[in-house]
N, C-alpha and C positions, 0 to 999 in steps of 0.2 A: 254585770258583778250578779251575785243573787241577793235575793232581798236580806239576807244574816248580813252580808256581805256590808248595804247599806244601811244596814240597821247600825252596826257597829263602827262604822264610816261617822251616824250620826251620834250616836256614842259618845265615842273619842274627839270629836269637836264641841259636844254638850260638857264634856269632863271637865270639873273643877277640882276640885280636890281643893278648896282653897291657893289656886296656883294660878297666878298672871297669865294674861293671854300671850302669843308667842308673837313677837318682833317682826316686820316687814324683813329683814333679810333669814331668818330662820325662814320662817313662810315661803321663800324664794327658794331656797334652797330645798325645803321638803315637797313643792310646788314640780321643781326641777326634779327629783327623784321619780316621784310620784307617776309625769310625763312620759320617764323611761319606763320604771317596770309595766303602763301598759299597752307602752309600743314593743313592749319586746315580750307580751308574757301570753301564751294559750289559754284558750280553758282546761287546757288537758294537761302543761308543763308544772313540774313539782319545783316553783321556780324560788328563788329566795327571797322568804319574805322579813325584812330587815331588822331586826331587835330594837326593841326601845328601850332606854335605859328612864329610870325616875327623874322625869313625874311623869311617863308617858306612859303607857298604858300597855298593860304587854297581854294583847287577846292576837288572836289567831285570825287573820281576812284572807279569803281566799285570793289565791294565787300571789302577785309581788306588792298589795295596795297597803299592807301595814308598815310594811317596811321604810317605804318609801312617803308617807305620812310618819315617822317615828323619826325618819333618820335625820331631822332638824333641829330636834327639841334641844339636847342639849350639844352643847359646844366645849372641844375641846380647851384647859384653860392655860394659864402662861406657862412658861417652862418652871416648876419648881425643885420637883425627884422627878425620885425614877431616874433610872439609865438603861438605854436599850443599843440594840445591834441591827444589823439591817441594813450595815454601809453605812452606817451617822456615824459619828463618833462623841461620848460621852465628852461635858465640861469638864475641863478641873475638879479635881476633887477642894473642898472648900477647907476649914478648918476645925473639921471636927472629925477626931480619929477616926471615925468608923464609918466616914464615908471615902470612897477609893473612887477613882478615876474607870469605871468598869463597863463592860460595850452590853447592851440590850444582849445579846445572846446568851452571856455569860452568867448573866441576874435568870433568865429564864431555865436556861438551862437547869440552873444551881434550885430552883424552884421549882422543875422535874423532877428533881434527884432524892429534893425533900420532901416532896407531895408523894414519890412511889417508898417511900423507905413509911411513910407515918399514914397516909391511909385507910381508910377503915372499909376494908369489902364490905358491900351491899348487896344483896338479889332480890328487891321488896316480890311479891307479889301481882299479877296484874290489876290484882281487883284493892288495892292496898295506895295511904297515898301518901304524899314525900311532906313533912310536914318541914320547914323551915322560919327560922326569925329574923330576923336584918335589924339594924340601929342604923336610923339617919339621921343624919343634921343639916342643916338646912340654914346659911349665915349671909344674909342681904351683906353682902361687900361696904355703902356706902356706910349703912347705920348701925353694922355690928350686931343688928338683931337679929338671935340665931332661937330656932324650933328643933324640937326631937320628935321621932316619930317611931314607934316599933310596928314591923308588920310584920306578917305572921301569915303566912299562904299553905292553905294544902292542896296538892297538886294532883288528880291522880296519874296513878303509874303509866297506865297503856290510854292514858284521854280520852278513855268511855264514858267515864265519869264526871260531872262538872265540879270546877274545881273552886278552892273559895282562894281571893290571890289580893293583893294590898298592893300601891302605890299612895308612900309617904300619908300615910294613917286613914286612906278611903279605902272600904274595901267592897267587896263585889262577885254576883257567884257567876264567874266561867262559863257559859255552856261546851260541852265536848266538841269535837270538831266534826263538822258533815264526812260523808263518806268525798264527797266531788272539793273536800277543800283539805288543805295540809299548812305545815310551820314550817317555815326554815331561818337560822338553825333549827333541829329541833328539840323537841324538851319530852317527848313521850319515851319511855325507855327501851320498846319493839325497836327502836331506830336509834335512839344512842347505845344502842348494845351491840346494831352491826355495825357502828362507823370505825373505821381502821386506828388501832393506836399506834401506826407508826406515823411519825411527822409529818415524810413527804408525802403518801397516803393520803391523809386527813386532809390534807391542804388539794392534794388534787379531786377529791369528794366534794369541796367545798366550790372548787376551782369549775365542777362540774354541775354541782347545784342539788345533784341526784342521791347524792349518800355514799355509801362505798362503789367504787371502780375501781375497777381491774386494768381501764385502761393503761400502757405506756407511756404517757404525755412525758415532758421534761420541764421541770421548774424552769429550766431558762428560757422555754417557747413563752412564756408567758406573761401578758400585758401588762403594763402602768396600772389601766383601769379595771384590770381582771384581780388584781394586787391588792388595790382598792377594795375590791369584792369579796375576794377573800380575808382578807384583815378585816372587812366589818362581818363577818359569820365569826372569825375566829374571837373577837370581843366579846361579838351580840352570846355565844356559846359558852365562854366563859364568865359575865356577868349575869345570864338568865336562868342557866343551871347551876345552882350551885352545888349540887350534889349529883354527882354523876356514876357511871359503873366504874369497876374496876383499871385503871390503864390512860382511861380516857383525857383527865385534863393535865396529867403531865406533858402527853402527846400533846394538845391545844397551846402549852405551854411551849413547847418546844420550835410547834408552827409557827407560832406567834414570833417565835423569833428568829425567825427566819425568813421573816416579809422584810422587802429594802422599806426603808422612811421610818421603822421602829426604833428607838433611842430607849437611853437613859437618862436621866435627871435629878439629882439629886437633892436633896433634904427636903422631903414632902412630908409634911403634915400629917397621919390619919384622924380617923373618928376621933383617938384614946391620946393623942397629942405625939402619940409615937412618931419620933420623925426615922422617916425611912429612903427609903432609895425606889423610884415611879421607871415605868416603861410607859413610854406615850406613840403617839403617833401623827409622824409629817406627811400627811396625806396629798398627793402632788396632783390630784385628779381635782383640788379643788384650792378659788384662790386663796393668794398667802392671807396669813390672819382672819380667816370665814373659819379655821377650830373643824374639829372633824370628829367624829365619831369613836367613841372610845372613851375621853377621857383618860386618866392614869391611874393604871394598878400598881396598888407600892407595894412595896416587897422590904421584909426584916435585913437593913445593909450586911448584916452576918451572911448569915444563912441564907438568906433569900424566901424563906417564909413567906408566905402570903397572906398581907393582913388587911388589903383591906381595898376600895374605891374613890378615885375623886373627879368631880364631873363638875361643872357650871353652864350655870340657866339665865337665861335673857327675858326680860319681857320688857312691854310698851319701847317708844319711840324716840329718841330725838332726848331731848331732857328728862322727859319723864323716865328713860328706862334704868331697870334696874335689875342686878347681876346675883346669881344667889351659889353660892361656893356650896355644895349639896359632897358629904361623907358618909361612907356606908361600909359598916361590913356583915358579916355572917354571923351571930351570935352562938346559934345550936342549932340544927337541924335531927329528925328521927322516924322513922320509916311506922306508919298506924294506920289501922284498921277505918277511921271514918275521920271524916272533912268532920274541922272543928277538935277532932279528940287531941289534947294535949300530949307530950308523954309523958 
């Protein structure tokens, strides 16, 4: 590993941001993914660096190490909202008139259609920054204590300049990637622009972890473990890249709906208290009850417009274990010329 990779791992280990340490089970899952990444990654591979979710540091490490470290920090919450497709039937409808027994694929295809109709085309220059403002609410499940954060990021469009990034109120300068470093899923627009906007081709790109790919593979040949990895990449793309080139987010929604194990759960509250239908994922490659990456993607129950995310974080062991629910949504975004410049 490069000196920078070691430094970033040290940063990740020492990072606090008022967040309690990981519990043992979470560390075990992260450690397992770390060893798996280390054993399958060569120095020249552009392997999948699994993205984290709040409050994980969203930093790029060489190879597949960042993904493995970040993978275990957040776990899926119990079924509340959202509905999914992917060979799993949704539960029966509730007494709410807007809640329907609808498949995950239906929700995600509708979300894709809504996005295509309403998305704002944007073509930032390589020397610009994408500004995003995100609102996060974190609630202690036992005490009900709630904390709110406003996170503002300025990400270099082509990754050549340092970016300002925040995680639950803690901000820092993230240096640009070096020539021997890469990030997967990608966040630089040069790579994002090249990703296919056809959902099947997007899945195959994530299968090979190489970006655009012309190989004529069949989705029928994808293994259970590969589907788990594909889901991780799709969920990471949708969570970590709030602003994308035109057509990519709709394709990612449709691709997510094709992942076996993705399902819909009704009556999920978002950060604004709105009741929606959620999409979550039952990962068959991890023990039942251990949770998985992705949490809930919450959608408006009629139009299936995307509302926000719900995740759960744990800390401590045994009687000292604490559980936190995190709700978040994108408040605003813009393309600006300088880091720290507000629109």
